[in-house]
Steps between C-alpha positions, in 0.01 A plus 500: 500500500295821502327635810174355371444188296398567139212274404363382169170313465438227243128475435226762523205316654313576820766363736769700317299818561466407867874456536569825314270682742677330790839616373379859502493478882814291537795634694747270317391489137390704202323389184690618192397264219226269378470243221190365331432293194392810308608862500139609549465308827840618622404862432160464662652351814776760515267798490363401841844468659704778338738269317690697233450403134855369467431240769177365352593175327282317248659164577642336809850444362555870439448582867765248601760687293435819700809545716316737733260225610637313800199291605212355303151410617360214290123546463432279198258206483623194690659307208732793425638541854789258460633611164491874575641454848794307356551753221488789747751329728732429207475870413632581847171601661366408841151351470177511696274250326127494557356188659488220415873497438455266204249255358681204656790427732740405221474834322544659843821302554634640173423851624684438826802356318513808277486735799774303674724493193467876443502600867170685480225541756173335400186489712148371453243772561281392792427847635320379816829351621637858533213633714548541880197273555682201354815561703296537819311179428821305447639632829186394688529143373870480577418616854243216533225753573233237432714203596588245235336567166284214378275629218529793258222614265563748219284615209531742211217480249269722297237467232600637162274487199587211270681613187704237315722771352577675827832454678328322789331232291731467201696176482781652291559760773513243784169616641311356793472562870793292625774698329333839508392522864530149647868584529410733790342236730784260414762759585345600832438149633859410414617816674289440811578129526867589486463777760322257732811281488746789527593495131463747215252274321402136468418282201210255518559129539178419316225678307155384394265714291172513312386763259268614223640546150355751257437426133838657412681240714596739780383470860203715602519414868681242707569384855808326639612343826869506590694308761809666647768384739424568866151347480367808320215476249378772267188561292531735205256625239532713191290588201401746232140379465354522852505754782631360827602643836855621441639453850762302689431302816763330715409247770744404772500298819449815711283718279436629151586796280279668241620722215204682342716656225805277448594626153488877579444540129352850478672647194432866576495554876717386792348208687493470877556135575311332781583180687234358732618255766266272695676330791353201676334603827488872416152632421610799295725489194813712466520721192833613363505782245780504241500844335688595186554843345504367143348208311646151512618556142712799603633303796594225257682743268693641796588158643648412161659840457662491844654164418641612164630831635669309783681285245307181568464250220426136434316303767479790745176624343272647771146379566524205255837328479580281204455184703163626621384581147618164365314321775190704429488426128572132566194492725292671230622234254378231739163673539456528123604139453242380750210647304643443152587852386758472221525793264505435127850646471621241755385213278719343229296632209503856630838528666711800389794417274725743689654485847351662807716804417321519163798409284594204278684224681875526445817382672666774704835609357659496846387152602760272660360157412747222423440226245593142423420252227380147430549270202215525248368823652607786274392775738712623787360387836488736796683366804203603714182317403156632592277239662150507353333331793350760733336768286136508605350728237582640158587847641737329746669302224526792258669733747743236628594365157540851358735600780711185462522544122596867535793392717628263234324188626384293206454150645175384660442171679150358520334160524188313400391463863576851628194673634285210392575594141448876539862612476577401141211707356623808688845468343340434162280810522801711600715377211223557248396837636857629517602330173817357654483128428810513279690682774435270794601149603208292620565209733203263504481216751274198491470135599460566872415201716261317466495582129865432436499286188575544127135540399443773758801691366343527157148568624602761756743672265221545247282661764786710636584642159134584449488681835825680421371602154820377336601207282818413689675513835862606496574260785292206618563349842348187641367609838565163662658165416327162503763228561244232417514606134820421306687823445524433127125544460528854633798579277314365195186711553700813578696456178177457304374829641832669421495366143146635463628843605282519810802519732859610442688362802387277784599382844372370831395657827537299819689230317783309660831561329536127444176496297617804302820317411300192405276712276792660323681170456185364334478808277865471395466132424195559279617820329246719679511825690546461872412717798652848474433607858391401847261704713538386859498697822824686555575777746748593767265361761480123506146372449460299821173346395336509158265794449266278299484125448743379237733800520874451460773743606845541348668703774700210644872470428463191281245670272704819480804297401298326226386831353850644519641196321233474230436877465134408473270805528294519818174695518470542875154525651453659842833665434450731799381219729144632506582795725747339740745787447239770563348613828236229452739257670525502879681270733186517711308240302165624630543809280526303176263308281513123510671470162788725604558295813474167327702565187782735594571499872826330596814599685709510182247722323503744790877516468466573128243768572732668748779507243262647244412777744867574558589512131190706418605756758850509353377545143214735598227287341203301621556145631277359226733659243792302640294180504395551139850593388624174656279308255625704205870461585532123492776333296237373256218667301211606722171677449309617808123465506347781707140549603438866591139559590518879509717756323697572815617138513613521138684828562679367805608184315667674204805638689629142519602550137749769604679282755824321420580207728843340500539121523628534861193706591270240342673223696491700823127566467434128462717407799739332256812703574 
């Protein structure tokens, strides 16, 4: 590393010029290169900042090939933040990305995963976080200067002239007040609520909002109320269409604090911060000055530069850690959702056909996925199966499904009832958009109680295939059994659907093994196809009580013996016991949710968990990796259904594929030695 950090800037707009000016007064960094979308703009920008002609790039990619550039400031419009951050990180650069970090939390997760994988420092550019005023304010709240904080008010808003083609109002550029400047009030109330509780930040428990939408579909101005832990409430406001009082007020049990200039956003001159404290019973307020010799933008560049020059990477980002940034963008997502702001490029008809990194979806050459097979299914079937049951939006689904597919995962499990019918369309949109239907195995489930009958199978399958935008399901699974209906009626209708080409293989979920045998005996007797699989609960932890009504587990010794004898494939749901082998489980039951207590807590499960911890320590992996490997290393064919809700959960599940468990280890884990 050189004595100073060599910077390149991607983008040549107003904020890029501000940062370039800030770097001129930095003690840690020097601007050596710039990239624009045209040579003319790159040259024009460079003339003001003495950038040599050889370092003036007419496209963003060219700058990333410059070996002299060590850090990149991303100053593009919002929708380009994620892709150019990821590309810069993959090129070996550290990245300071302008706020908001991304358009949504799922793109932001992809950015974090890239930075983690490549061991690069990445930070979201909230310059006010680097000013002495902010640090002093946090210290005052941690010291309980105004007692216990109860209400926080924060506003950042201005009136800009309406122009549908401007960055602020343009839908295609993710315009609107919430993302552009509403991110400031969100970030400071989260910071202050956390400081009031002695933490680095806090995420809201609830958010309610109202707002005004412009004709372009972006928000002109909006208000939100947030509820935090510790009995703290916050009011925030942001907008690009109305001038408001851009201040922060904090009300506590023993006084109040007023920040007349919370954002210290002067782009040319150093700002002296001022904190005004009113204490109960004291007639005169106390004023605290917070001087700075340079602008908040220079302070930001030096905070980042100090970290890089000190060798810090990954989650050690100063001012805004990754966890803080992810919490911030998640809150912005919630705010947008409340008032109905969905950008056209987040909708099915406008969604990009490339990944968040701006490349066609492909399987990574170094993936470690394992595969199995089923009769009548010609495609290989990944041993890990992605559950399509918790993706809330199309951006959520696209990022999660892309990441799973890139790691060799090709099998997706969904159901007619998941999300009230909203999950199947998300998978369908992804397959169509990415053009991967021929490369994936779709598991469709139907006939859930109370609609578990032959007619419902046909009717729901028709609707499921329509939602999935496909004419067949690779695997069809009955979601429940109905013992009141003769098993032959189910076998007959499933064979009719298979003969029609609408399903390839079929089986039952939450079926007793006796009924499965009865079904297959009927099929054999009548020259029909029988069940090819069972999908019951199976994990190292014994399901003490059914998670949902009608659920059946196969973790008992009798069921395991049946599978070992028949070599019948088992698609195990809740394969990781719904978090029992993570730090979500506590022997102090008051620290867990009711489902965890009810379904998984027992003395024998705690013994299994302890053995998992011991073996994980020995093999230098996470406990959940051992628990998942246990499912994969049974003496019969198994496929583990997993339900990662964020990219981190997917990443931390995959190492299970690298673990080899011996039969004695499997027996020891299950207390069967």
